[in-house]
C-alpha positions as CSV (number, residue, x, y, z in Angstrom):
1,M,16.3,163.6,-50.9
2,L,19.9,162.8,-51.5
3,P,20.9,159.8,-53.4
4,I,22.3,157.0,-51.2
5,W,25.3,156.4,-53.5
6,I,27.4,159.2,-54.9
7,P,30.0,158.5,-57.5
8,A,33.7,159.1,-56.4
9,A,34.2,161.6,-59.2
10,Q,31.3,163.8,-58.0
11,M,32.6,163.6,-54.4
12,R,36.1,164.8,-55.4
13,L,34.5,167.7,-57.4
14,A,32.4,168.6,-54.3
15,H,35.5,168.5,-52.2
16,Q,37.4,170.7,-54.7
17,F,34.5,173.2,-54.7
18,T,34.4,173.3,-51.0
19,R,38.2,173.8,-50.5
20,I,38.2,176.6,-53.0
21,A,35.2,178.3,-51.4
22,I,36.8,178.1,-48.0
23,E,40.2,179.4,-49.2
24,S,38.6,182.1,-51.2
25,Q,36.8,183.5,-48.1
26,V,40.2,183.6,-46.3
27,V,41.8,185.5,-49.1
28,I,38.9,187.9,-49.4
29,G,39.0,188.6,-45.8
30,M,42.7,189.1,-45.7
31,R,42.6,191.4,-48.6
32,M,39.7,193.4,-47.2
33,A,41.6,193.8,-44.0
34,G,44.7,195.0,-45.9
35,M,42.6,197.5,-47.9
36,M,41.1,198.9,-44.7
37,G,44.5,199.2,-43.1
38,V,43.9,196.7,-40.4
39,I,46.9,194.6,-41.6
40,A,50.0,195.4,-43.7
41,Q,49.5,194.8,-47.3
42,A,52.0,194.6,-50.1
43,P,52.0,197.6,-52.4
44,G,50.9,195.6,-55.5
45,E,48.3,193.5,-53.9
46,P,45.2,195.4,-55.4
47,F,46.7,195.0,-58.8
48,R,47.6,191.4,-58.3
49,M,44.0,190.7,-57.2
50,V,42.6,191.8,-60.6
51,A,45.4,190.5,-62.8
52,E,45.4,187.0,-61.5
53,K,41.7,186.5,-62.2
54,Q,42.3,187.1,-65.9
55,A,45.2,184.5,-66.0
56,A,43.1,182.0,-64.1
57,A,40.1,182.4,-66.3
58,Q,42.3,181.8,-69.4
59,E,44.0,178.7,-67.9
60,S,40.6,177.4,-66.8
61,L,39.0,177.6,-70.2
62,F,42.0,176.1,-71.9
63,A,42.1,173.2,-69.4
64,M,38.3,172.5,-69.8
65,A,38.6,172.6,-73.6
66,K,41.6,170.3,-73.6
67,A,39.8,167.9,-71.3
68,G,36.7,168.0,-73.4
69,L,38.5,167.4,-76.7
70,G,40.3,164.5,-75.0
71,G,37.0,162.8,-74.4
72,A,36.9,163.4,-70.6
73,S,33.7,163.1,-68.5
74,P,31.8,166.2,-67.4
75,E,33.1,165.8,-63.9
76,S,36.8,165.6,-65.2
77,M,36.2,168.7,-67.4
78,M,34.9,170.6,-64.3
79,A,37.8,169.4,-62.2
80,A,40.3,170.5,-64.8
81,G,38.6,173.9,-65.0
82,L,38.8,174.4,-61.3
83,R,42.4,173.4,-60.9
84,P,43.8,176.9,-61.9
85,Y,41.5,178.6,-59.5
86,G,42.4,176.1,-56.8
87,R,46.1,176.6,-57.2
88,R,45.7,180.4,-56.9
89,T,43.4,180.3,-53.9
90,R,45.8,177.9,-52.1
91,A,48.8,180.0,-52.9
92,N,47.1,183.3,-51.9
93,S,45.8,181.8,-48.8
94,R,49.2,180.5,-47.7
95,R,50.9,183.8,-48.8
96,L,48.5,186.1,-47.0
97,T,48.3,184.1,-43.8
98,A,52.0,183.4,-43.5
99,P,53.9,185.0,-40.6
100,R,55.3,188.3,-41.4
101,A,58.9,187.1,-41.1
102,R,58.5,184.6,-43.9
103,R,57.2,187.3,-46.4
């Protein structure tokens, strides 16, 4: 049974998780379509797909550590750790779904 009252910080965190999950599925679908040749794909897209994960992981760990050392709540630490992933999924989703003329 769900609690009747959910703190605002936990709701924001759930929203952040949900947005990243949806945008990630869009990005995965577009990249898979590009790898299968269904849509045009930039030549460096497969390399970019791997390289950006390393940078996001480093930024995420640093942001969580910085928030934790600053005395942030667990929800704030999680939100700080998700922010680098959220920025990348949003940027990738917009870039991959943009009309061809804007690329």
